[in-house]
BADRENGU-150231 format. One record per atom (N, C-alpha, C, O): residue number from 1; residue in one letter; atom name; x, y, z. Coordinates in steps of 0.001 Angstrom, whole numbers, plus 524288, in hexadecimal, padded with zeros to 5 digits. Each point is the difference from the previous one (the first is absolute). Layout:
% residues N
R|NUM|a|CA|X|Y|Z
...
***
This chain:
% residues 115
R|1|x|N|80337|7FC6C|8000B
R|1|x|CA|7FDC1|80355|7FED0
R|1|x|C|80273|802FE|80233
R|1|x|O|8029E|7FFCA|80407
R|2|x|N|7FBBC|805D1|7F6C2
R|2|x|CA|80601|80570|8023C
R|2|x|C|7FDE3|80656|8021B
R|2|x|O|7FBC4|8000C|80249
R|3|x|N|80500|8015F|7FD86
R|3|x|CA|7FFF7|8041C|803D9
R|3|x|C|7FA7E|801D7|7FCCB
R|3|x|O|7FC0B|8017E|8024B
R|4|x|N|80447|7FE45|7FA42
R|4|x|CA|7F96F|8047E|7FE7D
R|4|x|C|7FC59|7FD1E|8045A
R|4|x|O|7FDE0|801F0|803DB
R|5|x|N|80215|7F97B|7FA86
R|5|x|CA|7FB4F|7FD36|7FF2F
R|5|x|C|800BC|80013|806E6
R|5|x|O|7FB50|7FEF6|80042
R|6|x|N|8058B|80131|802B7
R|6|x|CA|801F8|7FF59|804C2
R|6|x|C|7FB49|806AB|800B7
R|6|x|O|7FB5A|80108|800AE
R|7|x|N|80914|80165|7FEAF
R|7|x|CA|7FD97|80737|801A9
R|7|x|C|7F86D|80070|7FD38
R|7|x|O|7FCBA|80321|8019C
R|8|x|N|8023E|7F7EA|7F938
R|8|x|CA|7FA22|800EE|7FD29
R|8|x|C|7FC08|7FF51|803A6
R|8|x|O|7FBB5|8022A|80025
R|9|x|N|807B2|7F7FA|80528
R|9|x|CA|7FE56|7FD05|803CE
R|9|x|C|7FFFD|801A3|802B4
R|9|x|O|7FDA6|7FCA6|80286
R|10|x|N|8038B|808ED|80287
R|10|x|CA|7FF0B|800E7|7FF89
R|10|x|C|7FC53|80449|80268
R|10|x|O|7FD83|8000B|8041D
R|11|x|N|802EC|80315|7F86F
R|11|x|CA|7FACE|80428|7F963
R|11|x|C|7FD0F|7FFDF|803D4
R|11|x|O|7FF3F|80296|803FC
R|12|x|N|7FE83|7F85E|7F941
R|12|x|CA|7F9EC|7FD49|7FEA8
R|12|x|C|7FF6F|800E0|8054E
R|12|x|O|7FCB2|8030F|801B1
R|13|x|N|80778|7F980|80231
R|13|x|CA|7FCC7|8008F|803C3
R|13|x|C|7FFA1|803C9|803E7
R|13|x|O|7FD1F|7FF4E|803CA
R|14|x|N|80664|805F5|7FB7B
R|14|x|CA|7FEAE|8061F|80388
R|14|x|C|7FA57|7FFFE|7FF45
R|14|x|O|7FC16|7FF79|802BE
R|15|x|N|8053D|80172|7F7B0
R|15|x|CA|7FA7D|8014A|7FBF4
R|15|x|C|7FB50|7FF08|803A3
R|15|x|O|7FCE4|80307|80211
R|16|x|N|803DB|7F593|7FE10
R|16|x|CA|7F8E9|7FF01|8013D
R|16|x|C|7FF4D|802CC|803DC
R|16|x|O|7FC3D|802FA|7FFA4
R|17|x|N|80703|7FD37|80584
R|17|x|CA|801AE|7FFB9|80605
R|17|x|C|7FC9C|80683|7FD3F
R|17|x|O|7FB35|7FFBA|7FFBA
R|18|x|N|8079C|80604|7FE4E
R|18|x|CA|7FD66|803AC|80098
R|18|x|C|7FA2C|7FFBE|7FCB7
R|18|x|O|7FDB7|803AB|8021B
R|19|x|N|7FFAC|7FACC|7FB25
R|19|x|CA|7FC5C|8004B|7FF77
R|19|x|C|7FE21|7FC02|80371
R|19|x|O|7FB97|7FF72|7FE29
R|20|x|N|804B3|7FD41|805B6
R|20|x|CA|7FC05|7FD93|8010E
R|20|x|C|80119|80475|805BE
R|20|x|O|7FCA6|7FF03|8034E
R|21|x|N|8078D|805F8|7FEBA
R|21|x|CA|7FFB7|80518|80393
R|21|x|C|7FACA|80221|7FF92
R|21|x|O|7FC03|7FF52|80299
R|22|x|N|804FC|80340|7F9B6
R|22|x|CA|7FE11|80395|7FD91
R|22|x|C|7FB22|7FF12|7FDC6
R|22|x|O|7FE36|80428|7FE5F
R|23|x|N|7FE53|7F779|800B8
R|23|x|CA|7FCF2|7FEAE|7FF4D
R|23|x|C|7FC7A|7FE3C|80622
R|23|x|O|7FBB8|7FDF0|7FF44
R|24|x|N|8061A|802E3|806CB
R|24|x|CA|7FE06|7FD96|80255
R|24|x|C|7FF87|8044F|80358
R|24|x|O|7FE86|7FF71|8048A
R|25|x|N|8032B|806E4|7F8AC
R|25|x|CA|7FF5F|80571|8010F
R|25|x|C|7FBB5|8040F|7FDE8
R|25|x|O|7FF83|800B0|7FB44
R|26|x|N|7FD04|8024F|808D5
R|26|x|CA|7FBE7|80135|7FD25
R|26|x|C|80176|806B7|8000C
R|26|x|O|800F8|802CA|803CC
R|27|x|N|7FEC0|7FEC7|7F5A9
R|27|x|CA|802CC|80628|80200
R|27|x|C|7FA90|804FB|80289
R|27|x|O|7FF89|8049A|7FEAF
R|28|x|N|7FC57|7F79A|80605
R|28|x|CA|7FBD8|80246|802DC
R|28|x|C|8024A|80003|804C6
R|28|x|O|7FE31|80315|80338
R|29|x|N|8070B|7F8EC|7FE9C
R|29|x|CA|7FFE7|7FDAB|80431
R|29|x|C|7FE90|7FCD6|7FEBC
R|29|x|O|802B4|7FE88|7FC4E
R|30|x|N|7FAAC|7FF48|80453
R|30|x|CA|7FB6B|7FAD8|80224
R|30|x|C|803FE|7FAE1|7FDFA
R|30|x|O|80323|7FE6E|8034A
R|31|x|N|7FCD0|7FE1E|7F5C1
R|31|x|CA|804B8|7FD71|8001A
R|31|x|C|7FF4D|7FAD9|806B0
R|31|x|O|7FC06|7FF02|80284
R|32|x|N|80ACB|7FE7E|7FE71
R|32|x|CA|7FF21|7FCB2|8032F
R|32|x|C|7FF56|800FA|80590
R|32|x|O|7FF81|7FBFD|8029A
R|33|x|N|8004A|80ACB|80158
R|33|x|CA|7FDD7|801AC|80179
R|33|x|C|7F914|7FD7E|8036B
R|33|x|O|7FE14|7FDBB|803C8
R|34|x|N|80099|805A6|7F5EB
R|34|x|CA|7F9A8|7FFA2|8034B
R|34|x|C|7FEA3|7F9F9|7FFF1
R|34|x|O|7FCCD|7FE91|8034B
R|35|x|N|80612|7FC46|7F803
R|35|x|CA|7FBAF|7FB96|802BD
R|35|x|C|8023E|7FF1E|80167
R|35|x|O|800A2|7FC8E|7FCB5
R|36|x|N|80443|8026C|80769
R|36|x|CA|8021C|80148|803A0
R|36|x|C|7FAA5|7FCC5|808C0
R|36|x|O|8001D|7FC63|8032B
R|37|x|N|7FC34|8097D|7FB78
R|37|x|CA|7FC74|801F2|8035F
R|37|x|C|80157|800BE|806EF
R|37|x|O|7FD1F|7FEEC|803B3
R|38|x|N|80885|80364|7FC4E
R|38|x|CA|7FED7|80235|8039A
R|38|x|C|807E6|8024D|800F6
R|38|x|O|803E9|7FF2D|7FD53
R|39|x|N|7FB5B|80345|806DA
R|39|x|CA|806A8|8013E|8002D
R|39|x|C|80132|7FBD7|80371
R|39|x|O|800A3|8026F|8041A
R|40|x|N|7FFD4|7FA92|7FC93
R|40|x|CA|801E6|7FC58|801E4
R|40|x|C|80237|7FB52|7FF89
R|40|x|O|801EC|7FD28|8035E
R|41|x|N|7FD8C|80237|7F754
R|41|x|CA|80490|7FDA5|7FD37
R|41|x|C|801F9|8020F|7F9B4
R|41|x|O|7FF86|80278|7FBE7
R|42|x|N|8033E|7F9B9|807EF
R|42|x|CA|807E8|80127|7FB5A
R|42|x|C|80071|8058C|801A6
R|42|x|O|800EB|80317|7FC6E
R|43|x|N|7FEB1|7FE7E|80780
R|43|x|CA|803B8|805DE|800D5
R|43|x|C|7FA3F|80346|800A6
R|43|x|O|800D0|80440|80218
R|44|x|N|7FB2D|7FB1E|7FD01
R|44|x|CA|7FDC3|80577|7FFE5
R|44|x|C|800F4|80274|7F5B5
R|44|x|O|802F8|7FECE|7FC69
R|45|x|N|7F897|8046C|8044F
R|45|x|CA|80042|80209|7FC27
R|45|x|C|804CC|8043F|7FDDC
R|45|x|O|800A2|8007C|7FB42
R|46|x|N|8015B|80154|80701
R|46|x|CA|802F0|803E9|80129
R|46|x|C|8059E|7FC3D|7FD36
R|46|x|O|801C8|80126|7FBAF
R|47|x|N|80064|7FA6B|80798
R|47|x|CA|80409|7FB98|7FD63
R|47|x|C|80073|7FEC3|7FC33
R|47|x|O|80448|8006A|7FDDA
R|48|x|N|7F748|7FD6E|7FF88
R|48|x|CA|7FDD2|7FED6|7FE2D
R|48|x|C|8012C|802BD|7F952
R|48|x|O|80233|7FE7B|7FC01
R|49|x|N|7FC4C|803FE|804E5
R|49|x|CA|7FFF4|80526|7F980
R|49|x|C|80763|802BA|8007D
R|49|x|O|802F1|80247|7FCF4
R|50|x|N|7FD5F|7FBFC|8081D
R|50|x|CA|80656|80150|80052
R|50|x|C|8039D|7FD22|7FD2B
R|50|x|O|80313|801C3|7FCC1
R|51|x|N|7FC09|7F64C|805AD
R|51|x|CA|8025D|7FD63|7FEAD
R|51|x|C|7FFCF|8000E|7FB52
R|51|x|O|8044C|7FF85|7FDE4
R|52|x|N|7F5D0|80133|7FD99
R|52|x|CA|800AA|7FE0B|7FBBA
R|52|x|C|80010|8047F|7FB79
R|52|x|O|7FF24|7FF55|7FB51
R|53|x|N|8026A|80696|807F2
R|53|x|CA|8032B|8042B|7FE42
R|53|x|C|804BC|7FF21|7FDF1
R|53|x|O|8011B|80163|7FB88
R|54|x|N|80267|7FC02|807D9
R|54|x|CA|804F8|7FE13|8025B
R|54|x|C|800A0|7FB0B|7FC96
R|54|x|O|80472|7FE89|7FEE8
R|55|x|N|7F75D|7FED7|7FF62
R|55|x|CA|80357|7FAE9|7FD6C
R|55|x|C|7FE06|80226|7F961
R|55|x|O|802D5|7FF15|7FC39
R|56|x|N|7F93F|8031A|80364
R|56|x|CA|8003C|801F3|7FC42
R|56|x|C|80679|802FB|7FB6D
R|56|x|O|80257|7FEBD|7FBFE
R|57|x|N|7FDCA|803E8|80684
R|57|x|CA|80560|8055B|801B5
R|57|x|C|80665|7FC61|7FDA2
R|57|x|O|8034C|80113|7FCAB
R|58|x|N|7FBDA|7F98B|807DB
R|58|x|CA|803CA|7FD93|8004A
R|58|x|C|800AD|7FABC|7FA93
R|58|x|O|80415|7FEAD|7FDD4
R|59|x|N|7F64D|7FF35|80134
R|59|x|CA|80043|7FE6E|7FC36
R|59|x|C|80061|802C3|7FB1C
R|59|x|O|8016C|7FD4B|7FC4A
R|60|x|N|7FDC9|806B5|802F7
R|60|x|CA|7FF92|8032E|7FA5A
R|60|x|C|807C6|801E8|7FF3E
R|60|x|O|802B2|7FED9|7FC30
R|61|x|N|7FEB5|80377|80783
R|61|x|CA|80466|7FDFF|80002
R|61|x|C|80375|7FB2E|7FF0E
R|61|x|O|80419|800AA|7FD92
R|62|x|N|7FAC6|7FB1E|803ED
R|62|x|CA|8020D|7FD1B|7FFB2
R|62|x|C|8016F|7FE5F|7FB82
R|62|x|O|80479|7FE79|7FF1F
R|63|x|N|7F5C1|801C1|7FB87
R|63|x|CA|7FF48|80042|7FB0F
R|63|x|C|80361|80230|7FD8C
R|63|x|O|80356|7FDC7|7FD58
R|64|x|N|7FC2B|80707|80349
R|64|x|CA|803F0|80248|7FD53
R|64|x|C|8063A|7FDD2|800D5
R|64|x|O|802C9|7FFA8|7FC17
R|65|x|N|7FF3D|7FEEF|808F5
R|65|x|CA|8047F|7FF10|7FEFB
R|65|x|C|80200|7FB01|7FD40
R|65|x|O|80451|7FF31|7FE09
R|66|x|N|7F7A8|7FDD1|8024E
R|66|x|CA|7FEB7|7FCC2|7FE92
R|66|x|C|801D8|7FF85|7F821
R|66|x|O|802A7|7FC81|7FE08
R|67|x|N|7FB06|807E4|7FF43
R|67|x|CA|7FE1D|80133|7FD23
R|67|x|C|80721|802B2|7FD6B
R|67|x|O|803CA|7FE9B|7FD63
R|68|x|N|7FB2D|803A8|80427
R|68|x|CA|807AF|801CF|80064
R|68|x|C|80248|7FB2E|7FEF4
R|68|x|O|80078|7FEEF|7FB55
R|69|x|N|800ED|7FE2C|80791
R|69|x|CA|80358|7FCD2|80143
R|69|x|C|7FEA8|7FD2A|7FBB2
R|69|x|O|8029F|80207|7FC84
R|70|x|N|7FB4A|7FB13|801E7
R|70|x|CA|7FA68|7FD74|7FAC4
R|70|x|C|80217|802D4|7FDEF
R|70|x|O|80049|7FC89|7FCAD
R|71|x|N|80342|8090A|8006F
R|71|x|CA|7FFD9|800E6|7FB4D
R|71|x|C|80754|7FF31|7FFBE
R|71|x|O|8016A|7FEBF|7FB94
R|72|x|N|8038B|801DB|808CF
R|72|x|CA|80168|7FFEF|80326
R|72|x|C|80387|7F945|7FB51
R|72|x|O|8042B|7FFDD|7FD9C
R|73|x|N|7F932|7FD86|802D1
R|73|x|CA|8002E|7FC48|7FEA3
R|73|x|C|801A5|7FEA5|7F6DD
R|73|x|O|802BD|7FD94|7FCE1
R|74|x|N|7F990|805C1|80391
R|74|x|CA|801FA|80093|7FABE
R|74|x|C|8053D|8048E|7FE06
R|74|x|O|802BA|80058|7FC0E
R|75|x|N|7FCE1|802B8|80900
R|75|x|CA|804DE|802AA|7FD2B
R|75|x|C|8041E|7FE86|80114
R|75|x|O|80322|80351|7FE7B
R|76|x|N|7FFAF|7F811|8042A
R|76|x|CA|802F7|7FE82|801A4
R|76|x|C|800AB|7FF55|8052E
R|76|x|O|802BE|7FC2B|800F4
R|77|x|N|7FBD6|80609|80298
R|77|x|CA|80237|8007C|805BE
R|77|x|C|7FD34|7FA61|80223
R|77|x|O|80287|7FD3A|80302
R|78|x|N|7FA69|801DF|7FC08
R|78|x|CA|7FEE7|7FA89|801E2
R|78|x|C|7FE11|7FDAC|7FC3E
R|78|x|O|7FC4A|7FD37|80147
R|79|x|N|80529|802C2|7F8A0
R|79|x|CA|7FF1F|7FC90|7FC3C
R|79|x|C|80047|7FB10|800E7
R|79|x|O|80092|7FF68|804BD
R|80|x|N|7FF57|7FD71|7F986
R|80|x|CA|80059|7F90A|7FDE4
R|80|x|C|803B6|80082|7FC04
R|80|x|O|7FF76|803AF|7FCF4
R|81|x|N|804AD|7F8EB|80271
R|81|x|CA|803A2|7FFD0|7FC55
R|81|x|C|7FDAC|7FA57|7FE1F
R|81|x|O|80184|7FE43|7FBC8
R|82|x|N|7FB6C|7FF53|806C9
R|82|x|CA|7FB87|7FA11|7FDEE
R|82|x|C|7FB2E|800C7|7FD7C
R|82|x|O|7FD9A|7FC05|7FEC0
R|83|x|N|7FFF7|80961|7FFF9
R|83|x|CA|7FC8C|800C0|7FC26
R|83|x|C|7FE8A|7FD8B|7FC9C
R|83|x|O|80328|801E1|7FCE5
R|84|x|N|7FAB5|7FB62|800C4
R|84|x|CA|7FDBC|7FF57|7FCD0
R|84|x|C|8006F|802C9|7FC03
R|84|x|O|8035C|7FF92|7FC97
R|85|x|N|7F889|8040F|803B0
R|85|x|CA|7FEE7|8055B|7FC76
R|85|x|C|804E2|8010A|7FE42
R|85|x|O|80135|7FEC1|7FB84
R|86|x|N|803AC|804A2|80915
R|86|x|CA|80317|801E3|7FD96
R|86|x|C|8021B|7FE25|7FB90
R|86|x|O|80148|802CD|7FC4F
R|87|x|N|7FF4C|7F6F8|803E6
R|87|x|CA|803DD|7FDC1|7FE97
R|87|x|C|7FCD8|7FE83|7F934
R|87|x|O|80330|7FE37|7FCDF
R|88|x|N|7F908|80238|801B7
R|88|x|CA|7F9F6|7FFA1|7FBB1
R|88|x|C|80267|80467|7FEC5
R|88|x|O|803FB|7FEDF|7FD8C
R|89|x|N|7FB93|8057C|802F1
R|89|x|CA|8022D|804CB|7FE90
R|89|x|C|805A7|7FF94|7FF4E
R|89|x|O|8001A|80085|7FB39
R|90|x|N|80621|7FEBD|80685
R|90|x|CA|801EF|7FE60|7FF2E
R|90|x|C|80228|7FEED|7FB0F
R|90|x|O|802EC|8028F|7FD29
R|91|x|N|7F99D|7F626|8021E
R|91|x|CA|7FF8B|7FE43|7FB37
R|91|x|C|7FD39|802CF|7FB80
R|91|x|O|802EC|8010B|7FC53
R|92|x|N|7F892|80045|80336
R|92|x|CA|7FFBB|801B7|7FD9A
R|92|x|C|7FFD5|8051B|7FB75
R|92|x|O|7FD75|8012C|7FC18
R|93|x|N|808F7|801FE|8088B
R|93|x|CA|802BE|804F9|7FE4E
R|93|x|C|80441|7FDCA|7FAB7
R|93|x|O|8034A|7FC7E|7FFEC
R|94|x|N|7FA58|80872|7FAB7
R|94|x|CA|80269|7FE7F|7FB85
R|94|x|C|8080E|8011E|8029F
R|94|x|O|80175|8033D|8033E
R|95|x|N|801E8|7F8CE|7F9D1
R|95|x|CA|8031F|8016C|801DE
R|95|x|C|80383|80171|7FBB6
R|95|x|O|800B0|7FDD7|7FBC3
R|96|x|N|801EB|80747|806B7
R|96|x|CA|7FF40|80451|7F93C
R|96|x|C|80635|7FE7F|7FE22
R|96|x|O|8039D|7FE06|8027B
R|97|x|N|7FBFA|803CE|7F80B
R|97|x|CA|8048C|7FC6C|7FA5F
R|97|x|C|8011C|803F5|801A8
R|97|x|O|7FE65|802FE|80368
R|98|x|N|805CC|7FCC1|7F8BC
R|98|x|CA|803CA|80448|7FF46
R|98|x|C|801F0|7FE1C|7F95D
R|98|x|O|80038|7FC47|7FCF7
R|99|x|N|800F0|8099E|803A7
R|99|x|CA|7FE2D|8023D|7FA22
R|99|x|C|80544|7FC43|7FD88
R|99|x|O|803F2|7FEA7|80266
R|100|x|N|7FA5F|8000E|7F71C
R|100|x|CA|8044B|7FE83|7FF7C
R|100|x|C|80226|802A4|7FBF1
R|100|x|O|7FCD5|80191|7FCBE
R|101|x|N|80859|7FF88|80265
R|101|x|CA|80222|8015B|7FBBE
R|101|x|C|8025A|7FFDD|7FBE2
R|101|x|O|80458|7FE03|7FF77
R|102|x|N|7F84D|804BE|7FC09
R|102|x|CA|7FFA4|7FE73|7F939
R|102|x|C|80339|801A1|7FF08
R|102|x|O|80211|802FE|80326
R|103|x|N|800DC|7FBC7|7F6B9
R|103|x|CA|8031C|800DF|7FC31
R|103|x|C|7FCC9|8059C|7FE9E
R|103|x|O|7FB65|80037|7FEA2
R|104|x|N|808F7|80541|80239
R|104|x|CA|7FF91|803A0|7F867
R|104|x|C|7F9CB|7FFD5|80084
R|104|x|O|7FE54|7FE6B|80439
R|105|x|N|7FEEF|802AF|7F8E2
R|105|x|CA|7FBDC|7FE6F|7F991
R|105|x|C|804BD|800B5|7FB4F
R|105|x|O|8012D|7FC77|7FCF6
R|106|x|N|800F1|80814|80314
R|106|x|CA|8018A|8036E|7FCD2
R|106|x|C|80792|800F3|8013D
R|106|x|O|8025D|8030A|802E1
R|107|x|N|7FF40|7F93D|7F9CF
R|107|x|CA|80833|7FE94|80219
R|107|x|C|80115|807A2|7FDB2
R|107|x|O|7FE71|802E4|7FC7D
R|108|x|N|803FD|7FD46|806B2
R|108|x|CA|803E1|805C3|80201
R|108|x|C|803AF|80104|7F8FC
R|108|x|O|802A8|7FD48|7FD0E
R|109|x|N|7FBC5|806FB|80310
R|109|x|CA|80096|802A3|7FA64
R|109|x|C|80732|7FE12|7FFC8
R|109|x|O|80288|7FFAA|80413
R|110|x|N|7FF09|7FFA0|7F86A
R|110|x|CA|8042D|7FF41|7FF25
R|110|x|C|803E3|80495|7FE89
R|110|x|O|7FE9B|80343|7FCC1
R|111|x|N|806DB|7FD0F|805E4
R|111|x|CA|801E3|80494|800DD
R|111|x|C|80333|80057|7FBB2
R|111|x|O|8028A|7FCD7|7FD69
R|112|x|N|7FC5A|809E9|8026E
R|112|x|CA|80215|800E1|7F932
R|112|x|C|8061A|80156|7FD13
R|112|x|O|803D6|801C6|8024B
R|113|x|N|7FBE0|7FD2A|7F970
R|113|x|CA|80620|7FCE8|7FEE5
R|113|x|C|802F1|8038F|7FF9E
R|113|x|O|7FE70|8040B|7FDEB
R|114|x|N|806FA|7FB8C|8040F
R|114|x|CA|80195|8067B|8013C
R|114|x|C|805EA|7FDC6|7F871
R|114|x|O|8024C|7FC0E|7FE7C
R|115|x|N|7FD22|8098C|7FFC1
R|115|x|CA|8026E|7FF4E|7FC70
R|115|x|C|804FF|80286|8012E
R|115|x|O|80391|7FFE9|7FCC7
***
């Protein structure tokens, strides 16, 4: 498994968790806190809102860092030397052909005869 595949799996997991955290929140203050029914559960409504807010920012930061690191896996900093995509591109690239030196089409003029 190459580096980019690992980053792809991690990015997918973080995106899924971020979707869940955002869907639990309600922009009008309901969300998870309104379904709990009381302020005694999970430390109260304010603690739930703080937890969801901090987890959203943390997951978003982790997502951005993973995306930047996965970009570095293409540029060479974290790149794999055993990547099949890179090998295919190298194999398909045309080899430069050296130009052939051809003889001049017209012969050189003869030197004038001296009398």
